[in-house]
Each structure stands twice: as structure tokens, then as C-alpha cells.
C-alpha positions in Angstrom: -18.8 217.9 -210.8 -17.3 219.5 -207.8 -18.1 218.8 -204.1 -20.2 221.7 -203.7 -22.4 221.8 -207.5 -23.4 217.9 -206.8 -24.8 219.4 -203.1 -26.6 222.6 -204.6 -28.1 219.7 -206.9 -29.0 217.9 -204.3 -30.5 220.3 -202.8 -32.8 221.4 -205.4 -34.2 218.1 -205.7 -34.7 217.8 -202.4 -36.7 220.6 -201.9 -39.3 219.1 -205.1 -39.3 216.3 -203.6 -41.8 215.4 -201.5 -45.3 216.9 -201.3 -47.2 218.4 -198.3 -46.6 221.2 -195.7 -46.2 219.3 -192.6 -42.7 219.0 -190.5 -41.3 216.0 -190.3 -39.5 215.2 -187.3 -35.5 214.8 -187.3 -35.8 211.4 -188.3 -37.3 212.1 -191.7 -34.7 213.1 -193.6 -36.4 214.0 -196.6 -38.5 216.5 -194.8 -39.0 218.8 -197.1 -42.3 220.5 -198.5 -43.6 220.2 -202.0 -44.6 223.9 -204.0 -43.5 227.2 -204.3 -43.6 229.9 -201.0 -45.4 233.2 -202.4 -42.8 236.2 -202.1 -43.9 238.0 -198.7 -43.4 234.5 -197.0 -39.9 234.2 -199.0 -38.2 237.1 -197.5 -40.4 236.9 -194.3 -38.1 236.5 -191.6 -41.1 235.0 -188.5 -39.9 238.4 -187.0 -44.1 238.3 -185.1 -42.7 234.6 -184.2 -41.9 233.2 -180.3 -38.4 232.2 -180.8 -36.2 229.9 -178.4 -33.1 230.5 -176.2 -29.8 230.3 -177.9 -27.6 232.3 -175.6 -24.3 230.9 -174.4 -21.6 231.2 -171.8 -19.5 234.8 -171.5 -16.4 231.9 -172.4 -18.1 230.6 -175.5 -18.3 234.3 -178.7 -19.6 233.0 -181.6 -19.4 235.3 -184.2 -20.6 236.5 -187.7 -18.8 238.8 -190.2 -20.8 237.6 -193.2 -22.0 240.1 -195.9 -25.9 241.1 -195.5 -27.5 239.5 -198.7 -29.6 242.9 -200.6 -32.2 240.6 -201.8 -35.0 239.9 -198.4 -35.7 235.7 -199.1 -31.9 235.3 -199.2 -31.2 237.5 -195.8 -34.1 236.5 -193.9 -32.3 232.3 -195.0 -29.1 234.4 -194.0 -30.0 235.7 -190.7 -31.8 231.4 -190.0 -28.3 229.9 -190.8 -26.9 231.5 -188.2 -29.8 231.5 -185.5 -28.9 227.1 -186.3 -25.3 228.1 -185.4 -26.0 229.9 -182.8 -28.3 227.4 -181.5 -26.4 223.8 -182.4 -23.8 226.1 -180.1 -26.3 226.3 -177.1 -27.0 222.7 -177.3 -23.4 222.1 -176.8 -23.5 224.0 -173.6 -25.8 223.2 -172.5 -25.8 219.9 -172.7 -29.2 218.6 -174.5 -28.9 216.5 -177.6 -32.8 216.2 -177.6 -32.6 220.9 -177.2 -35.5 222.8 -178.5 -33.6 225.2 -179.6 -31.8 224.1 -182.9 -35.3 221.7 -183.3 -36.8 225.2 -184.1 -34.4 226.2 -186.9 -34.2 222.9 -188.2 -35.9 219.7 -190.1 -34.7 216.3 -191.6 -31.0 215.9 -191.9 -30.1 219.3 -190.0 -31.8 218.4 -187.7 -30.4 214.4 -187.5 -26.5 216.6 -187.5 -27.5 218.9 -184.7 -28.8 215.9 -182.5 -25.6 213.4 -183.5 -23.0 216.7 -183.1 -24.3 217.7 -179.0 -24.7 214.0 -178.7 -21.1 213.1 -178.9 -19.9 216.8 -177.1 -21.7 215.7 -174.5 -21.0 211.2 -174.9 -16.8 212.8 -174.4 -17.7 214.8 -171.1 -16.8 218.2 -173.1 -18.4 222.0 -173.4 -17.1 224.6 -176.0 -15.0 227.5 -174.6 -13.5 230.1 -177.0 -14.5 231.7 -180.3 -16.3 230.4 -183.0 -16.0 232.1 -186.6 -17.9 232.5 -189.6 -16.9 235.0 -192.5 -17.3 234.9 -196.0 -20.4 233.8 -196.3 -22.2 233.4 -200.1 -26.1 233.0 -201.0 -27.8 231.3 -203.5 -31.1 230.4 -205.4 -31.5 226.3 -205.5 -33.7 225.9 -208.8 -37.0 226.9 -209.2 -37.7 225.5 -205.0 -37.7 228.3 -203.4 -35.0 227.4 -201.8 -31.3 228.8 -200.6 -28.0 227.8 -200.1 -26.3 230.0 -197.7 -22.4 229.1 -197.5 -20.0 230.1 -194.6 -16.3 229.0 -193.9 -15.8 228.6 -190.2 -12.7 229.2 -188.5 -12.2 227.1 -185.5 -8.4 227.5 -184.3 -10.0 230.0 -180.8 -13.0 227.0 -180.4 -11.3 224.4 -177.8 -13.3 221.9 -176.1 -13.4 222.0 -172.8 -13.8 219.0 -170.1 -17.5 219.5 -168.4 -16.2 217.7 -164.9 -12.9 219.3 -164.7 -13.2 222.6 -166.4 -9.9 221.7 -168.1 -9.5 223.3 -171.3 -7.8 221.0 -174.2 -5.6 223.6 -176.8 -4.9 222.7 -179.7 -2.6 223.9 -182.5 -3.5 226.3 -185.3 -3.8 224.3 -188.2 -5.4 223.4 -191.9 -7.5 220.8 -189.8 -9.2 224.4 -188.0 -10.8 225.9 -191.3 -13.9 224.5 -192.7 -17.1 225.2 -195.9 -20.5 225.3 -194.2 -23.4 224.3 -196.8 -26.9 225.1 -195.5 -30.1 224.1 -197.9 -32.8 226.5 -196.3 -36.5 225.7 -196.6 -38.4 228.8 -197.3 -41.8 228.6 -195.1 -44.5 226.9 -196.1 -47.8 226.4 -194.3 -47.2 226.4 -191.0 -43.9 227.2 -191.1 -44.1 230.9 -191.0 -39.8 231.0 -191.0 -36.5 229.7 -193.0 -35.3 225.9 -191.7 -31.9 224.3 -192.8 -33.0 221.0 -194.0 -29.8 219.9 -194.7 -25.8 220.3 -193.5 -22.9 219.2 -195.4 -19.8 220.5 -193.8 -16.3 219.9 -195.8 -13.0 219.9 -193.6 -9.3 221.7 -194.8 -10.6 223.9 -197.1 -7.7 226.2 -198.2 -9.9 228.4 -199.2 -11.3 229.5 -196.1 -7.8 229.9 -194.7 -7.1 233.1 -193.0 
């Protein structure tokens, strides 16, 4: 079984493992509500929901070159997968490990992943600059759970660290290390949760298929 297939199988179990519709805390790594959402809830992008600020400084751009899915539910899932990535970058540039933006768009392991990533940047006194690029996306249904697995490539060749004190940018030479594949397990809207949220994240490094 490939890594992606194994993740998809685990994702299906994760989405159906727990009952209840309440949102877990970021420390609850199994935070999945049970039951299948209605068709209207699955397609909802939460247009009426007040969203947090995910703006970025002028020297950082997150570029999405992603195909829009034809299914409304997949499109809504992809949109909030993108918002989660924006929120993660917002937390890094705001130097805020407890930033409400990523917490709004994530649950369980995905919230824990974002916090850990942001904390590492803060601890090392780095912020981000340049262009963080995402492309070659795919969306897949996850079993009968109503969940969607969003997969996309990432190119970090123009994405750099900048020291928060000296503002010196740490440039790196382009290499296979710049190319990753992100797999984000999206949980559909249920109960008080009005939007699609990222439940789990898996990142594979040095992915030749993502090289451009």
C-alpha cells in the first residue's frame, strides 16, 4: 500500500471513529464528529460565518494555482484547505503559536501541526518571506464519511526565512527539498461547526512528481 493510500484508509477510520458533533480542543488528536452531514451542509462554504484575519505582510505571497472542483462539497473543502494554509502563514508572520486563525480552520492533529510549526519558527526567531506556492491539486471522497481528502503540491524554492531581529533573509539553493506533497483531511460541517475544517495533515518531502 502506498503512503497516500495508507493515509486515505486511516482518514476514513478517523472520520467515522468518534461520535458527537462538538468541536474538540487542539490537543484532542482524534477530534472527529460522527454521522453523515446533509447535502446542503456538505456543500456549504460557511459564507455567513465571520472569519478571522489571514492577511500577510507585503513581502510574503501564498500562491494557489489549483483547479476548481466541479462538486460543490469538494470546492468548499478545497477553499478551506487553502484558508488553513493562509492561516498557518499568518501565524508564522504574526509570531503567534496560539493564533485564532489556524484554530478557526482546523481541529485535532491539524491544529496541533499548525501550532508546532509556528512555535518552531518563533523559537528560532524566524518569520517568512518570498512566495509559497501550491498547485496540482486533487480532491477525493473519503469512504462514506462525507469527508474529503485534499492533495496538493508545494514549491518552497522561493520561500525563505527572515530573522525577526536583523531582517536578514536566509536564501537557499533550489533542490528537491523544495518540493512537497500536502494531504489534508477535511471534515464536513456538522452541528455547530458551520464550515469545512482540516482534521489531519500529512506532508511528504522530496516529491519528484511535484517538481516543476
